[in-house]
C-alpha positions as CSV (number, residue, x, y, z in Angstrom):
1,M,108.3,80.9,153.6
2,R,108.2,83.5,151.1
3,A,112.0,83.8,149.3
4,A,113.9,86.8,150.5
5,K,113.5,90.1,148.5
6,R,115.5,91.0,145.7
7,S,117.9,94.1,145.9
8,A,116.0,97.2,144.8
9,F,116.6,96.9,140.6
10,E,117.2,93.1,140.4
11,T,114.9,90.7,138.4
12,A,114.3,87.1,138.3
13,D,116.4,87.6,134.3
14,S,119.7,86.4,134.9
15,V,122.0,89.1,133.2
16,R,125.9,88.3,133.2
17,E,127.5,92.0,133.4
18,A,130.7,90.3,132.1
19,A,129.3,89.0,129.1
20,A,127.3,92.8,128.2
21,E,130.4,94.3,127.5
22,P,131.1,96.5,125.6
23,R,129.0,99.4,127.4
24,H,126.8,101.7,125.2
25,A,126.6,105.4,126.2
26,C,124.1,107.9,126.2
27,D,123.1,111.1,127.9
28,V,119.4,110.0,129.1
29,L,118.2,106.4,128.7
30,V,114.4,105.8,128.6
31,I,112.9,102.5,129.0
32,G,109.4,102.0,126.9
33,G,108.8,103.2,123.6
34,G,104.7,104.1,124.4
35,P,103.3,107.4,124.3
36,A,105.1,108.8,127.3
37,G,108.6,107.3,126.2
38,S,108.9,108.4,122.7
39,S,107.5,112.0,123.8
40,I,109.9,112.7,126.6
41,A,112.9,110.9,124.1
42,T,111.9,113.4,121.0
43,F,111.8,116.6,123.5
44,L,115.0,115.7,124.9
45,S,116.9,115.1,122.0
46,R,115.5,118.1,120.3
47,M,117.4,120.2,122.9
48,G,120.6,118.3,122.3
49,W,120.8,115.2,124.4
50,K,121.8,111.7,123.0
51,I,118.7,109.7,123.7
52,T,118.7,105.9,123.8
53,L,114.9,104.3,123.9
54,L,114.9,100.5,124.7
55,E,111.3,99.1,123.9
56,K,110.8,95.3,124.8
57,E,108.2,94.9,121.9
58,H,108.0,95.5,118.3
59,H,105.6,98.3,117.2
60,P,102.9,98.3,115.9
61,R,101.5,96.3,118.6
62,F,98.2,96.1,120.0
63,H,97.1,98.6,122.8
64,I,94.0,99.5,124.2
65,G,93.2,103.1,125.3
66,E,92.1,104.3,121.8
67,S,90.1,107.7,122.9
68,L,92.2,110.5,122.8
69,L,91.4,114.7,124.4
70,P,91.7,117.9,122.8
71,L,94.3,118.9,124.9
72,N,96.5,116.3,123.6
73,M,96.4,118.1,120.4
74,P,99.0,121.5,121.2
75,I,101.2,118.2,122.4
76,F,101.0,116.8,119.0
77,E,101.6,120.3,117.3
78,R,105.2,120.9,119.7
79,L,106.2,117.1,118.4
80,G,105.4,117.8,114.7
81,V,102.7,114.8,114.0
82,R,99.5,116.7,114.1
83,Q,98.8,115.9,110.5
84,K,100.0,112.4,111.0
85,I,97.4,111.8,113.9
86,A,95.0,113.2,111.3
87,G,95.7,110.7,108.9
88,I,94.9,107.9,111.2
89,G,92.7,109.3,113.4
90,M,88.9,109.6,113.6
91,L,87.6,112.8,114.3
92,K,86.2,113.2,117.6
93,P,83.9,116.4,118.5
94,G,82.8,115.1,121.9
95,A,81.7,112.7,124.4
96,E,78.2,110.7,124.8
97,F,76.7,109.8,128.3
98,N,73.7,107.2,128.4
99,C,72.0,106.2,131.5
100,E,68.6,104.0,132.0
101,G,65.9,106.7,132.9
102,Y,67.7,109.5,131.2
103,Q,67.9,111.3,127.5
104,P,71.4,110.5,125.8
105,V,73.5,114.0,127.0
106,T,76.4,115.0,124.5
107,Y,79.0,117.0,125.6
108,Y,80.9,118.9,122.6
109,F,84.3,119.9,123.4
110,R,83.9,123.1,121.9
111,N,81.7,124.2,124.6
112,A,84.2,124.2,127.1
113,M,85.5,127.5,128.6
114,D,88.3,127.9,126.1
115,K,87.1,127.0,122.8
116,S,90.5,126.7,121.1
117,F,90.5,123.1,121.3
118,P,87.2,121.9,119.8
119,I,87.9,118.4,118.4
120,A,90.2,115.2,119.4
121,Y,90.6,112.0,117.6
122,Q,90.0,108.3,118.2
123,V,93.2,106.3,117.0
124,R,94.3,102.4,117.2
125,R,96.5,102.7,119.6
126,S,99.0,100.5,117.1
127,E,99.2,103.1,114.4
128,F,99.2,106.0,117.2
129,D,102.4,104.8,119.5
130,H,104.0,103.3,116.1
131,V,104.0,107.1,114.8
132,L,105.1,108.6,118.0
133,L,108.0,106.0,117.9
134,Q,108.8,106.8,114.3
135,N,108.7,110.2,114.9
136,A,111.2,109.8,117.9
137,A,114.1,107.8,115.7
138,A,113.5,110.7,113.2
139,N,114.6,113.2,115.5
140,G,117.6,111.7,116.6
141,V,116.7,108.8,119.3
142,D,118.7,105.5,118.8
143,V,115.5,103.5,119.1
144,R,116.3,99.6,119.9
145,E,113.1,97.9,119.6
146,G,113.0,94.0,121.2
147,V,115.4,95.0,124.3
148,K,114.0,94.3,127.3
149,V,115.5,96.1,130.5
150,A,116.5,93.3,133.1
151,R,118.3,95.8,135.9
152,V,119.3,98.9,136.4
153,E,122.4,99.8,139.1
154,F,122.5,103.5,140.2
155,G,126.3,103.9,141.6
156,A,127.9,106.7,143.4
157,D,130.9,106.7,141.6
158,H,129.5,105.7,137.5
159,P,126.7,106.2,135.7
160,A,123.3,104.8,135.8
161,R,124.2,100.9,134.3
162,I,121.1,99.5,132.6
163,Y,121.2,95.8,131.4
164,A,119.2,94.9,128.9
165,L,118.4,91.1,127.0
166,E,118.0,91.6,123.0
167,E,115.3,88.7,121.6
168,C,118.5,87.0,120.2
169,G,120.0,86.2,123.6
170,S,122.5,88.8,123.4
171,E,123.1,90.7,127.0
172,R,123.7,94.5,126.5
173,V,124.5,97.0,129.2
174,W,124.3,101.3,128.6
175,E,125.8,103.9,130.8
176,A,123.8,106.5,131.0
177,R,123.7,110.1,133.0
178,F,119.7,109.7,133.7
179,V,117.1,107.3,133.7
180,V,113.4,107.8,132.8
181,D,111.2,104.7,133.2
182,A,108.3,104.9,130.8
183,S,107.6,101.3,131.0
184,G,103.5,102.0,131.7
185,R,101.9,99.7,133.6
186,D,104.9,97.0,133.9
187,T,106.0,100.0,136.4
188,F,109.6,98.6,136.1
189,L,111.4,101.2,138.7
190,A,107.9,101.5,141.1
191,N,108.3,97.8,141.3
192,R,112.0,97.4,142.0
193,L,111.8,100.2,144.5
194,Q,109.1,98.7,146.6
195,M,107.3,101.9,146.0
196,K,104.2,100.9,144.3
197,R,100.7,101.5,145.9
198,R,97.5,100.1,145.0
199,N,94.7,102.5,145.7
200,P,92.5,100.6,147.8
201,A,89.7,102.5,147.3
202,H,89.4,101.8,143.6
203,H,89.6,98.6,141.7
204,S,88.0,97.2,138.6
205,S,88.2,95.0,135.8
206,A,88.1,95.6,132.3
207,V,86.7,93.2,129.0
208,F,86.8,94.2,125.4
209,G,87.1,93.4,121.9
210,H,86.4,95.0,118.5
211,F,83.5,94.8,116.2
212,E,82.3,94.9,112.9
213,G,79.1,96.5,111.6
214,A,78.3,98.6,115.0
215,E,75.8,100.8,114.7
216,R,77.3,104.5,114.7
217,R,75.9,108.1,115.3
218,A,74.9,110.2,112.2
219,G,76.9,113.2,110.8
220,T,79.6,114.7,112.5
221,D,78.4,112.6,115.9
222,A,80.1,109.4,114.5
223,G,83.2,109.7,115.8
224,N,82.0,110.4,119.3
225,I,83.0,108.2,122.1
226,S,79.7,107.1,123.8
227,I,79.3,105.9,127.8
228,Y,76.5,103.5,129.0
229,W,76.0,102.8,133.4
230,F,75.0,99.6,134.4
231,E,74.6,97.4,137.2
232,H,78.2,96.7,137.9
233,G,80.1,99.4,136.1
234,W,80.4,100.7,132.7
235,Y,80.8,100.8,129.0
236,W,82.5,102.4,126.0
237,M,82.0,102.6,122.5
238,I,84.8,103.6,120.7
239,P,84.3,104.1,117.0
240,L,87.6,103.8,114.6
241,S,88.6,105.0,110.9
242,D,88.8,101.5,109.6
243,G,84.7,100.8,110.4
244,T,85.5,99.1,113.4
245,M,84.0,99.7,116.9
246,S,86.3,99.2,120.2
247,V,83.6,98.1,122.6
248,G,84.5,97.4,126.3
249,A,82.7,96.9,129.9
250,V,85.0,97.8,132.8
251,C,83.3,96.2,135.8
252,W,84.1,95.8,139.6
253,P,86.1,92.8,140.2
254,Y,83.1,90.8,142.2
255,Y,81.5,90.7,138.8
256,L,84.1,89.4,136.6
257,K,85.5,86.9,139.6
258,G,82.1,85.3,139.0
259,R,82.0,84.5,135.5
260,S,81.8,80.6,134.8
261,K,82.8,81.0,131.1
262,G,84.9,81.7,128.7
263,V,86.1,85.6,128.6
264,T,84.5,86.2,124.8
265,E,81.0,84.8,125.7
266,F,81.5,86.3,129.2
267,F,82.0,89.4,127.4
268,L,78.8,89.2,125.1
269,D,76.4,88.2,127.6
270,T,77.8,91.3,129.5
271,L,77.0,93.5,126.5
272,A,73.6,92.0,126.5
273,L,72.9,93.2,130.0
274,N,72.5,96.9,128.4
275,P,69.5,97.2,125.6
276,L,71.3,100.5,124.5
277,V,74.6,98.9,124.0
278,S,73.0,95.4,122.6
279,G,70.6,97.6,120.0
280,R,73.4,99.2,118.5
281,L,75.5,95.7,118.2
282,K,72.3,93.8,117.1
283,N,73.8,93.3,113.5
284,A,77.8,93.3,114.6
285,R,80.3,90.6,114.6
286,L,83.3,90.4,116.8
287,I,86.0,90.3,114.6
288,A,88.6,88.6,117.2
289,P,88.5,86.8,120.8
290,A,87.7,89.2,123.9
291,T,90.3,90.3,126.4
292,A,89.8,90.4,129.7
293,T,92.3,92.6,132.2
294,G,92.8,94.0,135.7
295,N,92.4,97.9,135.8
296,F,93.7,98.3,139.4
297,S,94.6,101.9,140.1
298,Y,97.7,102.6,141.9
299,Q,100.2,105.5,142.3
300,A,104.0,105.4,143.0
301,E,105.1,106.7,146.5
302,R,107.3,109.4,144.3
303,M,108.1,110.4,141.0
304,G,111.8,110.3,141.0
305,G,115.1,110.3,142.5
306,E,118.6,111.6,142.1
307,R,119.0,110.4,138.7
308,Y,115.7,108.9,137.2
309,L,112.0,110.0,136.9
310,L,109.1,108.3,136.6
311,I,106.4,109.1,133.6
312,G,103.1,108.4,132.6
313,D,101.5,104.7,133.9
314,A,105.3,104.2,135.2
315,F,104.2,106.4,138.1
316,A,100.1,106.3,138.4
317,F,97.0,104.8,136.2
318,I,93.6,105.4,136.9
319,D,90.3,104.6,135.5
320,P,90.3,105.3,132.2
321,V,86.4,106.0,132.0
322,F,87.7,110.0,131.0
323,S,90.2,109.0,128.2
324,S,93.1,111.0,130.3
325,G,95.8,108.0,129.8
326,V,97.4,109.0,127.1
327,F,96.8,113.0,127.6
328,L,98.4,112.5,131.7
329,A,101.4,110.3,129.7
330,M,102.2,112.8,127.2
331,N,101.9,115.9,128.9
332,S,104.1,114.1,131.7
333,A,106.9,113.4,129.5
334,E,106.7,117.2,128.3
335,L,107.0,118.6,131.6
336,G,109.7,115.6,132.5
337,A,111.2,116.7,129.4
338,G,112.2,120.2,131.4
339,V,113.2,118.2,134.8
340,V,115.5,116.0,133.2
341,D,117.3,119.0,130.8
342,E,117.6,121.1,133.7
343,A,119.2,118.0,135.7
344,L,121.4,117.6,132.7
345,R,123.0,121.0,132.6
346,N,123.3,120.6,137.0
347,G,125.7,117.5,136.2
348,G,123.2,114.9,135.8
349,K,121.4,115.4,139.3
350,L,117.7,115.8,139.9
351,S,117.8,118.9,141.9
352,P,114.8,118.4,144.8
353,A,113.0,122.2,144.4
354,S,112.7,121.0,140.6
355,L,111.5,117.4,141.4
356,A,108.9,118.5,144.0
357,R,107.5,121.2,141.3
358,Y,107.0,118.4,138.6
359,E,105.7,116.1,141.4
360,R,103.1,118.8,142.6
361,T,102.3,119.7,139.2
362,L,101.2,116.3,138.0
363,R,99.6,115.2,141.2
364,R,97.5,117.8,141.0
365,G,95.8,117.0,137.9
366,L,96.0,113.4,138.9
367,K,93.8,114.2,141.4
368,T,91.5,116.3,139.7
369,F,90.5,114.0,137.7
370,S,90.3,111.3,140.0
371,W,87.9,112.8,142.5
372,F,85.4,112.7,139.5
373,I,86.7,108.9,138.2
374,Y,86.5,107.4,141.5
375,R,82.7,108.6,141.8
376,I,81.5,108.3,138.2
377,T,79.1,105.0,139.1
378,T,77.3,106.7,142.1
379,P,74.0,107.4,141.7
380,A,74.6,111.4,142.7
381,L,77.1,112.0,139.8
382,R,75.3,109.9,137.2
383,A,72.6,112.2,137.6
384,M,74.4,115.1,137.6
385,F,76.3,114.1,134.4
386,M,72.9,113.2,132.6
387,S,71.2,116.8,133.6
388,P,74.0,118.8,133.0
389,R,73.4,123.3,133.7
390,N,76.1,125.8,133.1
391,M,75.1,127.6,136.2
392,F,78.1,129.6,137.4
393,R,79.7,127.7,134.3
394,M,79.9,124.4,135.9
395,E,79.3,122.7,132.4
396,E,81.8,124.9,130.8
397,A,84.3,123.3,133.8
398,I,83.2,120.1,133.0
399,L,83.6,120.5,129.4
400,S,86.9,121.4,130.2
401,L,87.7,118.6,132.5
402,L,86.6,116.4,129.6
403,S,89.0,118.0,127.3
404,A,92.0,117.6,129.9
405,D,92.1,121.2,130.7
406,I,93.7,120.9,133.7
407,F,97.0,121.9,134.0
408,R,96.7,125.6,132.4
409,Q,95.0,128.9,133.8
410,T,91.4,128.2,132.3
411,P,89.0,129.1,135.5
412,I,87.7,126.0,136.1
413,R,88.2,125.6,140.0
414,F,85.4,127.8,141.1
415,P,82.8,125.9,139.3
416,L,84.2,122.5,139.5
417,C,84.3,123.1,143.9
418,L,80.4,124.2,143.3
419,F,79.8,121.0,141.1
420,K,81.5,118.9,144.1
421,T,79.3,120.8,146.6
422,I,76.3,120.5,144.8
423,Y,77.2,116.7,144.7
424,Y,77.9,115.9,148.3
425,V,74.4,117.7,149.3
426,S,72.7,115.8,146.4
427,S,74.4,112.7,147.6
428,L,72.9,113.7,151.3
429,I,69.0,114.1,150.4
430,N,69.2,110.9,148.3
431,W,71.2,109.1,151.2
432,R,69.6,105.6,150.5
433,Q,70.5,105.2,147.3
434,S,74.3,106.9,148.2
435,L,74.1,104.0,150.9
436,A,73.2,101.2,148.5
437,S,76.3,102.7,146.0
438,Y,78.7,103.0,148.6
439,R,77.8,99.1,149.5
440,Q,78.5,98.0,146.1
441,R,82.1,99.7,146.0
442,R,82.8,97.9,149.2
443,R,82.0,95.0,148.0
444,A,84.4,95.7,145.1
445,W,87.0,96.5,147.7
446,Q,86.7,93.3,149.6
447,S,86.8,91.3,146.4
448,R,90.0,92.8,145.5
449,L,91.4,92.0,149.3
450,E,90.4,88.7,149.1
451,Y,91.9,88.2,145.5
452,T,95.2,90.1,147.4
453,W,95.1,87.6,150.5
454,K,94.9,84.5,148.2
455,R,97.6,85.6,145.8
456,D,100.1,86.5,149.2
457,A,98.8,82.6,150.6
458,Q,100.4,80.9,147.3
459,A,103.6,83.2,147.2
460,D,104.2,81.8,151.0
461,T,103.8,78.6,149.8
């Protein structure tokens, strides 16, 4: 039978409290040193609070998700890292979409409703994340790398206690007035509080690698991300400043589960399914073995509690087709810094009203992205993206969405609603294609359910 569940904040790691003395004190302890954790730590340190950040790995370290969005730029300015990001990045003026039967379409950020954010960057995440972490340390954050959080305790009569293990085996405990979970897809608190929920309507898997010698677009388009659709999902091609190209395929789980070859050979076979992609790679060389990963969307039931807050992927993850991950992480970090600052000024306890405002804002942004992301492989939405029209400023609104301009007062709501209406009408008119697409997605859902059932059955035994 399945073992009895552990208490909310326990892990398999054994941490002996008695051996973890002496305790270290701080106002806020941040779990995780990715873009979300580094950003909120920097903002809070600048507000005058004593911040400790614990990161289980050492930077620079590999991470996927190399394509940034224009609305990242003002956050970089406020963090003071804009010039450093420009120094490691590849200029990205737009996004190119490709689909069989259509001419390629490039959306340029300069044509969005607000023309103030015309560019973004492509970056190696190892370098990008390292810049942000170093910036946190330069702003007074006590950054500890190679330290893995194992357990957190919240008590009514004492500060939060965070138990962690160093690489050398030493055990440490911190006491903090507030805890921020920026652990990314590890979802540290969401797992331990049993409030992480998979999205049953959207599951995918990704396989990716980096190439030398891949064909780039000419001129100023050299830095654009390229998106391609194919029968089992979609591909990305992201040019990087060192001459390499990040290439990946996001596939329905049934397709990845059906592989009978090694990951690298399967990846190359998958790229060969699309002549436009394989054409750009005909003279290219894969410089390291390919990697496969689950890409399952999820959300936590809530974003915080009395003395803790979840930010970035620690709260929610959605499909990366619009490159929204880094922006959502850093935006939630900046908004979250204000929430935590208010809590600390009120005795260290998060007010329900403040948490509700924060959660409402971020959920609205996630919902805006998710509607498009979860339909991006449908025939109707593909056709609309490949045949853009600026009637009632719809194309400008889509560009604003692609730029991540979804939290400000830019008037995109009406044109996006009109776009959705046309999508539903088009889906009804072309109901046979829509039904076939729905059945394919349903097959993906069933594939995920079968995997979950098998995993649970193995756990029971």
